[in-house]
N, C-alpha and C positions, 0 to 999 in steps of 0.2 A: 504494500500500500504506500509506504513512504517513497519508494522508487517511482511509483506512478505520479505522486504529487510533485516530486522533483522534476519529472519530465514535463508535466503540465505547466510548471512555473518557470521553466527554462527561458521561454520567450520574454517573460517579465524581467528576469535577471539580465538577459542580454540587452533589453531596452534600457534598463537602468545603467548598464555600462556605457552604452552609446550616448545616452543623454548626459552622462557625467563627463565624458571626454570631449564631446562635440563643441561646447563653448570655448574651451581652451584651444582646441585645434583650429577653430575658425579665427580666434584672436591671433594665434601664431601665423596663420596664413595671411591675414590682413597686415600683420607686422612685416612679413617677408615681402609682400607685394608693394606696400606703401607705408613705410615707417612713420612718416609725418602725419598720416591720417589717424593712426591709433595712438600716437604719442600724447595727444591732448587728454586722453583718459588718465594718463599718469602724471601730467604736469599741471593741469587745471584742477582746482579744488572740487569743482562740480563733477569732473570726470572721476576723481578719486572716490567721491561719494557714490557715484554710479557703480564703480568697480566693487566697492565694499558691499553695496546692497546686492549686486549680482553674485558675489561669492557667498554671502549669507544665504541667499535664495537657493543657490546651487547645493549648499550643504543640507539645507532643510529638505530639498527635493530628493537628494540621495537617501536620506534617512526615511523619508516617506515611502519611496519605492521599495527600499529594503524591507520595511515593515509590512508592506502589502504582499510581497512575494514570499515572505517567510511564514510558513505555516508550522505551528508547534503541535506536537502530538501528545 
């Protein structure tokens, strides 16, 4: 039964990994393509606030997805 549940929640776990890595990957890609475009996020106080809120939201989202796909017996 436990193996069945793990198989059924595999898609949710994979989605969690993808959604966790995607924002950092896109940010890195933007930095490589146009560093001046993304540098405002780190030099301007409003950009730093946006990055802080985004990181906090990302952490909350990771824990929420983990809690959804973890089934205790």
